[in-house]
mmJSON file of the N, C-alpha and C atoms, coordinates in Angstrom:
{"data_MODEL":{"atom_site":{
"group_PDB":["ATOM","ATOM","ATOM","ATOM","ATOM","ATOM","ATOM","ATOM","ATOM","ATOM","ATOM","ATOM","ATOM","ATOM","ATOM","ATOM","ATOM","ATOM","ATOM","ATOM","ATOM","ATOM","ATOM","ATOM","ATOM","ATOM","ATOM","ATOM","ATOM","ATOM","ATOM","ATOM","ATOM","ATOM","ATOM","ATOM","ATOM","ATOM","ATOM","ATOM","ATOM","ATOM","ATOM","ATOM","ATOM","ATOM","ATOM","ATOM","ATOM","ATOM","ATOM","ATOM","ATOM","ATOM","ATOM","ATOM","ATOM","ATOM","ATOM","ATOM","ATOM","ATOM","ATOM","ATOM","ATOM","ATOM","ATOM","ATOM","ATOM","ATOM","ATOM","ATOM","ATOM","ATOM","ATOM","ATOM","ATOM","ATOM","ATOM","ATOM","ATOM","ATOM","ATOM","ATOM","ATOM","ATOM","ATOM","ATOM","ATOM","ATOM","ATOM","ATOM","ATOM","ATOM","ATOM","ATOM","ATOM","ATOM","ATOM","ATOM","ATOM","ATOM","ATOM","ATOM","ATOM","ATOM","ATOM","ATOM","ATOM","ATOM","ATOM","ATOM","ATOM","ATOM","ATOM","ATOM","ATOM","ATOM","ATOM","ATOM","ATOM","ATOM","ATOM","ATOM","ATOM","ATOM","ATOM","ATOM","ATOM","ATOM","ATOM","ATOM","ATOM","ATOM","ATOM","ATOM","ATOM","ATOM","ATOM","ATOM","ATOM","ATOM","ATOM","ATOM","ATOM","ATOM","ATOM","ATOM","ATOM","ATOM","ATOM","ATOM","ATOM","ATOM","ATOM","ATOM","ATOM","ATOM","ATOM","ATOM","ATOM","ATOM","ATOM","ATOM","ATOM","ATOM","ATOM","ATOM","ATOM","ATOM","ATOM","ATOM","ATOM","ATOM","ATOM","ATOM","ATOM","ATOM","ATOM","ATOM","ATOM","ATOM","ATOM","ATOM","ATOM","ATOM","ATOM","ATOM","ATOM","ATOM","ATOM","ATOM","ATOM","ATOM","ATOM","ATOM","ATOM","ATOM"],
"id":[1,2,3,4,5,6,7,8,9,10,11,12,13,14,15,16,17,18,19,20,21,22,23,24,25,26,27,28,29,30,31,32,33,34,35,36,37,38,39,40,41,42,43,44,45,46,47,48,49,50,51,52,53,54,55,56,57,58,59,60,61,62,63,64,65,66,67,68,69,70,71,72,73,74,75,76,77,78,79,80,81,82,83,84,85,86,87,88,89,90,91,92,93,94,95,96,97,98,99,100,101,102,103,104,105,106,107,108,109,110,111,112,113,114,115,116,117,118,119,120,121,122,123,124,125,126,127,128,129,130,131,132,133,134,135,136,137,138,139,140,141,142,143,144,145,146,147,148,149,150,151,152,153,154,155,156,157,158,159,160,161,162,163,164,165,166,167,168,169,170,171,172,173,174,175,176,177,178,179,180,181,182,183,184,185,186,187,188,189,190,191,192,193,194,195,196,197,198],
"type_symbol":["N","C","C","N","C","C","N","C","C","N","C","C","N","C","C","N","C","C","N","C","C","N","C","C","N","C","C","N","C","C","N","C","C","N","C","C","N","C","C","N","C","C","N","C","C","N","C","C","N","C","C","N","C","C","N","C","C","N","C","C","N","C","C","N","C","C","N","C","C","N","C","C","N","C","C","N","C","C","N","C","C","N","C","C","N","C","C","N","C","C","N","C","C","N","C","C","N","C","C","N","C","C","N","C","C","N","C","C","N","C","C","N","C","C","N","C","C","N","C","C","N","C","C","N","C","C","N","C","C","N","C","C","N","C","C","N","C","C","N","C","C","N","C","C","N","C","C","N","C","C","N","C","C","N","C","C","N","C","C","N","C","C","N","C","C","N","C","C","N","C","C","N","C","C","N","C","C","N","C","C","N","C","C","N","C","C","N","C","C","N","C","C","N","C","C","N","C","C"],
"label_atom_id":["N","CA","C","N","CA","C","N","CA","C","N","CA","C","N","CA","C","N","CA","C","N","CA","C","N","CA","C","N","CA","C","N","CA","C","N","CA","C","N","CA","C","N","CA","C","N","CA","C","N","CA","C","N","CA","C","N","CA","C","N","CA","C","N","CA","C","N","CA","C","N","CA","C","N","CA","C","N","CA","C","N","CA","C","N","CA","C","N","CA","C","N","CA","C","N","CA","C","N","CA","C","N","CA","C","N","CA","C","N","CA","C","N","CA","C","N","CA","C","N","CA","C","N","CA","C","N","CA","C","N","CA","C","N","CA","C","N","CA","C","N","CA","C","N","CA","C","N","CA","C","N","CA","C","N","CA","C","N","CA","C","N","CA","C","N","CA","C","N","CA","C","N","CA","C","N","CA","C","N","CA","C","N","CA","C","N","CA","C","N","CA","C","N","CA","C","N","CA","C","N","CA","C","N","CA","C","N","CA","C","N","CA","C","N","CA","C","N","CA","C","N","CA","C","N","CA","C","N","CA","C"],
"label_alt_id":[null,null,null,null,null,null,null,null,null,null,null,null,null,null,null,null,null,null,null,null,null,null,null,null,null,null,null,null,null,null,null,null,null,null,null,null,null,null,null,null,null,null,null,null,null,null,null,null,null,null,null,null,null,null,null,null,null,null,null,null,null,null,null,null,null,null,null,null,null,null,null,null,null,null,null,null,null,null,null,null,null,null,null,null,null,null,null,null,null,null,null,null,null,null,null,null,null,null,null,null,null,null,null,null,null,null,null,null,null,null,null,null,null,null,null,null,null,null,null,null,null,null,null,null,null,null,null,null,null,null,null,null,null,null,null,null,null,null,null,null,null,null,null,null,null,null,null,null,null,null,null,null,null,null,null,null,null,null,null,null,null,null,null,null,null,null,null,null,null,null,null,null,null,null,null,null,null,null,null,null,null,null,null,null,null,null,null,null,null,null,null,null,null,null,null,null,null,null],
"label_comp_id":["UNK","UNK","UNK","UNK","UNK","UNK","UNK","UNK","UNK","UNK","UNK","UNK","UNK","UNK","UNK","UNK","UNK","UNK","UNK","UNK","UNK","UNK","UNK","UNK","UNK","UNK","UNK","UNK","UNK","UNK","UNK","UNK","UNK","UNK","UNK","UNK","UNK","UNK","UNK","UNK","UNK","UNK","UNK","UNK","UNK","UNK","UNK","UNK","UNK","UNK","UNK","UNK","UNK","UNK","UNK","UNK","UNK","UNK","UNK","UNK","UNK","UNK","UNK","UNK","UNK","UNK","UNK","UNK","UNK","UNK","UNK","UNK","UNK","UNK","UNK","UNK","UNK","UNK","UNK","UNK","UNK","UNK","UNK","UNK","UNK","UNK","UNK","UNK","UNK","UNK","UNK","UNK","UNK","UNK","UNK","UNK","UNK","UNK","UNK","UNK","UNK","UNK","UNK","UNK","UNK","UNK","UNK","UNK","UNK","UNK","UNK","UNK","UNK","UNK","UNK","UNK","UNK","UNK","UNK","UNK","UNK","UNK","UNK","UNK","UNK","UNK","UNK","UNK","UNK","UNK","UNK","UNK","UNK","UNK","UNK","UNK","UNK","UNK","UNK","UNK","UNK","UNK","UNK","UNK","UNK","UNK","UNK","UNK","UNK","UNK","UNK","UNK","UNK","UNK","UNK","UNK","UNK","UNK","UNK","UNK","UNK","UNK","UNK","UNK","UNK","UNK","UNK","UNK","UNK","UNK","UNK","UNK","UNK","UNK","UNK","UNK","UNK","UNK","UNK","UNK","UNK","UNK","UNK","UNK","UNK","UNK","UNK","UNK","UNK","UNK","UNK","UNK","UNK","UNK","UNK","UNK","UNK","UNK"],
"label_asym_id":["A","A","A","A","A","A","A","A","A","A","A","A","A","A","A","A","A","A","A","A","A","A","A","A","A","A","A","A","A","A","A","A","A","A","A","A","A","A","A","A","A","A","A","A","A","A","A","A","A","A","A","A","A","A","A","A","A","A","A","A","A","A","A","A","A","A","A","A","A","A","A","A","A","A","A","A","A","A","A","A","A","A","A","A","A","A","A","A","A","A","A","A","A","A","A","A","A","A","A","A","A","A","A","A","A","A","A","A","A","A","A","A","A","A","A","A","A","A","A","A","A","A","A","A","A","A","A","A","A","A","A","A","A","A","A","A","A","A","A","A","A","A","A","A","A","A","A","A","A","A","A","A","A","A","A","A","A","A","A","A","A","A","A","A","A","A","A","A","A","A","A","A","A","A","A","A","A","A","A","A","A","A","A","A","A","A","A","A","A","A","A","A","A","A","A","A","A","A"],
"label_entity_id":["1","1","1","1","1","1","1","1","1","1","1","1","1","1","1","1","1","1","1","1","1","1","1","1","1","1","1","1","1","1","1","1","1","1","1","1","1","1","1","1","1","1","1","1","1","1","1","1","1","1","1","1","1","1","1","1","1","1","1","1","1","1","1","1","1","1","1","1","1","1","1","1","1","1","1","1","1","1","1","1","1","1","1","1","1","1","1","1","1","1","1","1","1","1","1","1","1","1","1","1","1","1","1","1","1","1","1","1","1","1","1","1","1","1","1","1","1","1","1","1","1","1","1","1","1","1","1","1","1","1","1","1","1","1","1","1","1","1","1","1","1","1","1","1","1","1","1","1","1","1","1","1","1","1","1","1","1","1","1","1","1","1","1","1","1","1","1","1","1","1","1","1","1","1","1","1","1","1","1","1","1","1","1","1","1","1","1","1","1","1","1","1","1","1","1","1","1","1"],
"label_seq_id":[1,1,1,2,2,2,3,3,3,4,4,4,5,5,5,6,6,6,7,7,7,8,8,8,9,9,9,10,10,10,11,11,11,12,12,12,13,13,13,14,14,14,15,15,15,16,16,16,17,17,17,18,18,18,19,19,19,20,20,20,21,21,21,22,22,22,23,23,23,24,24,24,25,25,25,26,26,26,27,27,27,28,28,28,29,29,29,30,30,30,31,31,31,32,32,32,33,33,33,34,34,34,35,35,35,36,36,36,37,37,37,38,38,38,39,39,39,40,40,40,41,41,41,42,42,42,43,43,43,44,44,44,45,45,45,46,46,46,47,47,47,48,48,48,49,49,49,50,50,50,51,51,51,52,52,52,53,53,53,54,54,54,55,55,55,56,56,56,57,57,57,58,58,58,59,59,59,60,60,60,61,61,61,62,62,62,63,63,63,64,64,64,65,65,65,66,66,66],
"pdbx_PDB_ins_code":[null,null,null,null,null,null,null,null,null,null,null,null,null,null,null,null,null,null,null,null,null,null,null,null,null,null,null,null,null,null,null,null,null,null,null,null,null,null,null,null,null,null,null,null,null,null,null,null,null,null,null,null,null,null,null,null,null,null,null,null,null,null,null,null,null,null,null,null,null,null,null,null,null,null,null,null,null,null,null,null,null,null,null,null,null,null,null,null,null,null,null,null,null,null,null,null,null,null,null,null,null,null,null,null,null,null,null,null,null,null,null,null,null,null,null,null,null,null,null,null,null,null,null,null,null,null,null,null,null,null,null,null,null,null,null,null,null,null,null,null,null,null,null,null,null,null,null,null,null,null,null,null,null,null,null,null,null,null,null,null,null,null,null,null,null,null,null,null,null,null,null,null,null,null,null,null,null,null,null,null,null,null,null,null,null,null,null,null,null,null,null,null,null,null,null,null,null,null],
"Cartn_x":[1.521,1.45,2.581,2.227,3.22,2.898,3.912,3.731,4.475,4.357,5.037,4.249,4.966,4.358,3.714,2.537,1.903,2.574,3.18,3.779,5.212,5.968,7.386,7.656,7.827,8.1,9.389,9.338,10.51,10.719,9.807,9.895,8.884,9.37,8.524,8.414,7.219,6.955,6.759,7.255,6.957,7.023,5.943,5.951,4.678,4.735,3.543,3.344,4.418,4.31,4.042,4.143,3.813,4.49,5.784,6.539,6.636,5.907,5.927,6.829,7.552,8.394,9.442,10.063,11.106,10.515,9.355,8.699,8.25,7.811,7.28,8.321,9.554,10.597,10.848,10.93,11.183,10.084,8.827,7.722,7.667,7.934,7.95,9.032,10.202,11.294,10.932,10.286,9.869,8.844,7.857,6.817,7.405,8.269,8.884,9.725,10.465,11.254,10.347,9.23,8.286,7.72,7.339,6.777,7.798,9.014,10.044,10.467,10.638,11.146,10.066,8.857,7.813,6.597,6.553,5.446,4.276,4.225,3.162,3.572,2.907,3.172,2.475,3.215,2.634,2.419,3.165,3.064,1.925,1.591,0.566,-0.261,-1.576,-2.434,-2.271,-1.729,-1.493,-2.386,-3.439,-4.33,-4.836,-5.116,-5.643,-4.577,-3.319,-2.228,-1.797,-2.526,-2.196,-2.422,-1.576,-1.743,-3.062,-3.501,-4.723,-5.972,-5.882,-7.072,-7.587,-6.71,-7.136,-7.961,-7.513,-8.271,-9.522,-9.499,-10.656,-11.669,-11.257,-12.143,-12.261,-11.329,-11.361,-10.4,-10.662,-9.786,-10.622,-10.014,-10.669,-9.962,-10.698,-10.109,-9.455,-8.265,-7.55,-8.117,-8.535,-9.132,-8.118,-6.927,-5.942,-4.735,-4.909,-3.801,-3.514,-2.255,-1.858,-1.36],
"Cartn_y":[3.074,3.605,2.983,2.325,1.703,2.086,2.546,2.832,4.065,4.332,5.481,6.762,7.831,9.141,9.619,10.23,10.828,12.14,12.816,14.12,14.045,13.043,12.956,11.599,11.589,10.353,9.719,8.427,7.712,7.762,8.428,8.474,7.484,6.543,5.474,5.561,5.276,5.289,3.87,3.624,2.41,2.848,3.467,4.141,3.851,4.197,4.137,2.812,2.162,0.837,0.856,1.992,2.128,1.068,0.891,-0.048,-1.457,-1.774,-3.121,-3.245,-2.196,-2.188,-3.275,-3.553,-4.586,-5.949,-6.245,-7.52,-7.635,-6.527,-6.543,-6.212,-5.932,-5.504,-6.484,-7.793,-8.7,-8.643,-8.658,-8.591,-7.227,-6.166,-4.822,-4.704,-5.239,-5.209,-5.929,-7.08,-7.836,-7.052,-6.489,-5.715,-4.475,-3.763,-2.563,-2.913,-4.01,-4.436,-4.719,-5.383,-5.665,-4.376,-3.441,-2.174,-1.417,-1.319,-0.547,-1.226,-2.541,-3.252,-3.638,-3.952,-4.472,-3.562,-2.49,-1.548,-1.818,-3.006,-3.319,-4.512,-4.659,-5.796,-7.02,-8.099,-9.34,-10.367,-10.263,-11.263,-10.979,-9.698,-9.302,-8.165,-8.203,-7.097,-5.958,-4.842,-3.701,-2.506,-2.716,-1.61,-0.846,-1.545,-0.904,-0.121,-0.153,0.574,1.817,2.169,3.308,4.643,5.614,6.964,7.583,7.244,7.842,7.427,6.402,5.967,7.051,7.935,9.001,10.059,10.467,11.484,10.904,9.591,8.932,8.469,8.468,8.002,6.493,5.782,4.316,3.734,3.973,3.426,2.8,1.857,1.175,1.539,1.631,1.893,0.613,0.741,-0.403,-0.71,-1.944,-2.345,-2.988,-3.277,-3.999,-3.155,-1.865,-0.991,-1.165,-1.375,-1.565,-0.254],
"Cartn_z":[5.997,4.656,3.854,2.782,1.908,0.472,-0.262,-1.673,-2.131,-3.417,-4.015,-3.769,-3.537,-3.335,-4.633,-4.521,-5.7,-6.079,-5.111,-5.345,-5.858,-5.432,-5.79,-6.43,-7.745,-8.477,-7.963,-7.684,-7.207,-5.704,-4.972,-3.508,-2.947,-2.173,-1.649,-0.135,0.377,1.812,2.329,3.51,4.276,5.737,6.197,7.5,8.297,9.584,10.425,11.138,11.524,12.128,13.626,14.264,15.683,16.551,16.356,17.169,16.623,15.567,14.999,13.777,13.465,12.274,12.242,13.366,13.415,13.067,13.584,13.33,11.868,11.292,9.932,8.868,9.275,8.333,7.189,7.416,6.292,5.223,5.65,4.693,4.015,4.776,4.206,3.148,3.421,2.445,1.165,1.294,0.107,-0.708,-0.025,-0.709,-1.374,-0.673,-1.25,-2.471,-2.42,-3.579,-4.768,-4.539,-5.623,-6.21,-5.348,-5.824,-6.666,-6.176,-6.87,-8.169,-8.15,-9.324,-10.328,-9.83,-10.711,-10.837,-10.04,-10.142,-9.223,-8.606,-7.652,-6.804,-5.69,-4.813,-5.377,-5.51,-6.014,-4.91,-3.813,-2.753,-1.773,-1.601,-0.631,-1.219,-1.014,-1.438,-0.434,-0.892,0.004,-0.333,-1.089,-1.462,-0.24,0.834,2.047,2.808,2.346,3.0,2.22,1.189,0.336,1.046,0.745,1.292,0.819,-0.37,-0.918,-0.153,0.66,1.406,2.346,2.797,3.702,2.97,1.794,1.059,0.414,0.116,-0.483,0.562,1.827,2.89,2.947,2.319,2.287,3.315,4.569,5.596,6.704,7.376,8.48,9.776,10.833,12.138,12.64,13.196,13.751,15.132,15.323,16.599,17.542,17.045,17.843,18.216,18.359,18.732,20.218,20.53,21.926,22.484],
"occupancy":[1.0,1.0,1.0,1.0,1.0,1.0,1.0,1.0,1.0,1.0,1.0,1.0,1.0,1.0,1.0,1.0,1.0,1.0,1.0,1.0,1.0,1.0,1.0,1.0,1.0,1.0,1.0,1.0,1.0,1.0,1.0,1.0,1.0,1.0,1.0,1.0,1.0,1.0,1.0,1.0,1.0,1.0,1.0,1.0,1.0,1.0,1.0,1.0,1.0,1.0,1.0,1.0,1.0,1.0,1.0,1.0,1.0,1.0,1.0,1.0,1.0,1.0,1.0,1.0,1.0,1.0,1.0,1.0,1.0,1.0,1.0,1.0,1.0,1.0,1.0,1.0,1.0,1.0,1.0,1.0,1.0,1.0,1.0,1.0,1.0,1.0,1.0,1.0,1.0,1.0,1.0,1.0,1.0,1.0,1.0,1.0,1.0,1.0,1.0,1.0,1.0,1.0,1.0,1.0,1.0,1.0,1.0,1.0,1.0,1.0,1.0,1.0,1.0,1.0,1.0,1.0,1.0,1.0,1.0,1.0,1.0,1.0,1.0,1.0,1.0,1.0,1.0,1.0,1.0,1.0,1.0,1.0,1.0,1.0,1.0,1.0,1.0,1.0,1.0,1.0,1.0,1.0,1.0,1.0,1.0,1.0,1.0,1.0,1.0,1.0,1.0,1.0,1.0,1.0,1.0,1.0,1.0,1.0,1.0,1.0,1.0,1.0,1.0,1.0,1.0,1.0,1.0,1.0,1.0,1.0,1.0,1.0,1.0,1.0,1.0,1.0,1.0,1.0,1.0,1.0,1.0,1.0,1.0,1.0,1.0,1.0,1.0,1.0,1.0,1.0,1.0,1.0,1.0,1.0,1.0,1.0,1.0,1.0],
"B_iso_or_equiv":[0.0,0.0,0.0,0.0,0.0,0.0,0.0,0.0,0.0,0.0,0.0,0.0,0.0,0.0,0.0,0.0,0.0,0.0,0.0,0.0,0.0,0.0,0.0,0.0,0.0,0.0,0.0,0.0,0.0,0.0,0.0,0.0,0.0,0.0,0.0,0.0,0.0,0.0,0.0,0.0,0.0,0.0,0.0,0.0,0.0,0.0,0.0,0.0,0.0,0.0,0.0,0.0,0.0,0.0,0.0,0.0,0.0,0.0,0.0,0.0,0.0,0.0,0.0,0.0,0.0,0.0,0.0,0.0,0.0,0.0,0.0,0.0,0.0,0.0,0.0,0.0,0.0,0.0,0.0,0.0,0.0,0.0,0.0,0.0,0.0,0.0,0.0,0.0,0.0,0.0,0.0,0.0,0.0,0.0,0.0,0.0,0.0,0.0,0.0,0.0,0.0,0.0,0.0,0.0,0.0,0.0,0.0,0.0,0.0,0.0,0.0,0.0,0.0,0.0,0.0,0.0,0.0,0.0,0.0,0.0,0.0,0.0,0.0,0.0,0.0,0.0,0.0,0.0,0.0,0.0,0.0,0.0,0.0,0.0,0.0,0.0,0.0,0.0,0.0,0.0,0.0,0.0,0.0,0.0,0.0,0.0,0.0,0.0,0.0,0.0,0.0,0.0,0.0,0.0,0.0,0.0,0.0,0.0,0.0,0.0,0.0,0.0,0.0,0.0,0.0,0.0,0.0,0.0,0.0,0.0,0.0,0.0,0.0,0.0,0.0,0.0,0.0,0.0,0.0,0.0,0.0,0.0,0.0,0.0,0.0,0.0,0.0,0.0,0.0,0.0,0.0,0.0,0.0,0.0,0.0,0.0,0.0,0.0],
"pdbx_formal_charge":[null,null,null,null,null,null,null,null,null,null,null,null,null,null,null,null,null,null,null,null,null,null,null,null,null,null,null,null,null,null,null,null,null,null,null,null,null,null,null,null,null,null,null,null,null,null,null,null,null,null,null,null,null,null,null,null,null,null,null,null,null,null,null,null,null,null,null,null,null,null,null,null,null,null,null,null,null,null,null,null,null,null,null,null,null,null,null,null,null,null,null,null,null,null,null,null,null,null,null,null,null,null,null,null,null,null,null,null,null,null,null,null,null,null,null,null,null,null,null,null,null,null,null,null,null,null,null,null,null,null,null,null,null,null,null,null,null,null,null,null,null,null,null,null,null,null,null,null,null,null,null,null,null,null,null,null,null,null,null,null,null,null,null,null,null,null,null,null,null,null,null,null,null,null,null,null,null,null,null,null,null,null,null,null,null,null,null,null,null,null,null,null,null,null,null,null,null,null],
"auth_seq_id":[1,1,1,2,2,2,3,3,3,4,4,4,5,5,5,6,6,6,7,7,7,8,8,8,9,9,9,10,10,10,11,11,11,12,12,12,13,13,13,14,14,14,15,15,15,16,16,16,17,17,17,18,18,18,19,19,19,20,20,20,21,21,21,22,22,22,23,23,23,24,24,24,25,25,25,26,26,26,27,27,27,28,28,28,29,29,29,30,30,30,31,31,31,32,32,32,33,33,33,34,34,34,35,35,35,36,36,36,37,37,37,38,38,38,39,39,39,40,40,40,41,41,41,42,42,42,43,43,43,44,44,44,45,45,45,46,46,46,47,47,47,48,48,48,49,49,49,50,50,50,51,51,51,52,52,52,53,53,53,54,54,54,55,55,55,56,56,56,57,57,57,58,58,58,59,59,59,60,60,60,61,61,61,62,62,62,63,63,63,64,64,64,65,65,65,66,66,66],
"auth_comp_id":["UNK","UNK","UNK","UNK","UNK","UNK","UNK","UNK","UNK","UNK","UNK","UNK","UNK","UNK","UNK","UNK","UNK","UNK","UNK","UNK","UNK","UNK","UNK","UNK","UNK","UNK","UNK","UNK","UNK","UNK","UNK","UNK","UNK","UNK","UNK","UNK","UNK","UNK","UNK","UNK","UNK","UNK","UNK","UNK","UNK","UNK","UNK","UNK","UNK","UNK","UNK","UNK","UNK","UNK","UNK","UNK","UNK","UNK","UNK","UNK","UNK","UNK","UNK","UNK","UNK","UNK","UNK","UNK","UNK","UNK","UNK","UNK","UNK","UNK","UNK","UNK","UNK","UNK","UNK","UNK","UNK","UNK","UNK","UNK","UNK","UNK","UNK","UNK","UNK","UNK","UNK","UNK","UNK","UNK","UNK","UNK","UNK","UNK","UNK","UNK","UNK","UNK","UNK","UNK","UNK","UNK","UNK","UNK","UNK","UNK","UNK","UNK","UNK","UNK","UNK","UNK","UNK","UNK","UNK","UNK","UNK","UNK","UNK","UNK","UNK","UNK","UNK","UNK","UNK","UNK","UNK","UNK","UNK","UNK","UNK","UNK","UNK","UNK","UNK","UNK","UNK","UNK","UNK","UNK","UNK","UNK","UNK","UNK","UNK","UNK","UNK","UNK","UNK","UNK","UNK","UNK","UNK","UNK","UNK","UNK","UNK","UNK","UNK","UNK","UNK","UNK","UNK","UNK","UNK","UNK","UNK","UNK","UNK","UNK","UNK","UNK","UNK","UNK","UNK","UNK","UNK","UNK","UNK","UNK","UNK","UNK","UNK","UNK","UNK","UNK","UNK","UNK","UNK","UNK","UNK","UNK","UNK","UNK"],
"auth_asym_id":["A","A","A","A","A","A","A","A","A","A","A","A","A","A","A","A","A","A","A","A","A","A","A","A","A","A","A","A","A","A","A","A","A","A","A","A","A","A","A","A","A","A","A","A","A","A","A","A","A","A","A","A","A","A","A","A","A","A","A","A","A","A","A","A","A","A","A","A","A","A","A","A","A","A","A","A","A","A","A","A","A","A","A","A","A","A","A","A","A","A","A","A","A","A","A","A","A","A","A","A","A","A","A","A","A","A","A","A","A","A","A","A","A","A","A","A","A","A","A","A","A","A","A","A","A","A","A","A","A","A","A","A","A","A","A","A","A","A","A","A","A","A","A","A","A","A","A","A","A","A","A","A","A","A","A","A","A","A","A","A","A","A","A","A","A","A","A","A","A","A","A","A","A","A","A","A","A","A","A","A","A","A","A","A","A","A","A","A","A","A","A","A","A","A","A","A","A","A"],
"auth_atom_id":["N","CA","C","N","CA","C","N","CA","C","N","CA","C","N","CA","C","N","CA","C","N","CA","C","N","CA","C","N","CA","C","N","CA","C","N","CA","C","N","CA","C","N","CA","C","N","CA","C","N","CA","C","N","CA","C","N","CA","C","N","CA","C","N","CA","C","N","CA","C","N","CA","C","N","CA","C","N","CA","C","N","CA","C","N","CA","C","N","CA","C","N","CA","C","N","CA","C","N","CA","C","N","CA","C","N","CA","C","N","CA","C","N","CA","C","N","CA","C","N","CA","C","N","CA","C","N","CA","C","N","CA","C","N","CA","C","N","CA","C","N","CA","C","N","CA","C","N","CA","C","N","CA","C","N","CA","C","N","CA","C","N","CA","C","N","CA","C","N","CA","C","N","CA","C","N","CA","C","N","CA","C","N","CA","C","N","CA","C","N","CA","C","N","CA","C","N","CA","C","N","CA","C","N","CA","C","N","CA","C","N","CA","C","N","CA","C","N","CA","C","N","CA","C","N","CA","C","N","CA","C"],
"pdbx_PDB_model_num":[1,1,1,1,1,1,1,1,1,1,1,1,1,1,1,1,1,1,1,1,1,1,1,1,1,1,1,1,1,1,1,1,1,1,1,1,1,1,1,1,1,1,1,1,1,1,1,1,1,1,1,1,1,1,1,1,1,1,1,1,1,1,1,1,1,1,1,1,1,1,1,1,1,1,1,1,1,1,1,1,1,1,1,1,1,1,1,1,1,1,1,1,1,1,1,1,1,1,1,1,1,1,1,1,1,1,1,1,1,1,1,1,1,1,1,1,1,1,1,1,1,1,1,1,1,1,1,1,1,1,1,1,1,1,1,1,1,1,1,1,1,1,1,1,1,1,1,1,1,1,1,1,1,1,1,1,1,1,1,1,1,1,1,1,1,1,1,1,1,1,1,1,1,1,1,1,1,1,1,1,1,1,1,1,1,1,1,1,1,1,1,1,1,1,1,1,1,1]
}}}
């Protein structure tokens, strides 16, 4: 889950890496900086990582979970 909370303005999430956070930290940092400073990610499309995907039913099952 990456993005700003709908409930708390200015609270940002970058969670749920299931052990892969260290490997993905550089890209996550870049994306979070873009979201916070520019309002959206410009380097990577993160629409599929939004928290709202759960309530909207727009999520895909991960097939590569170890």
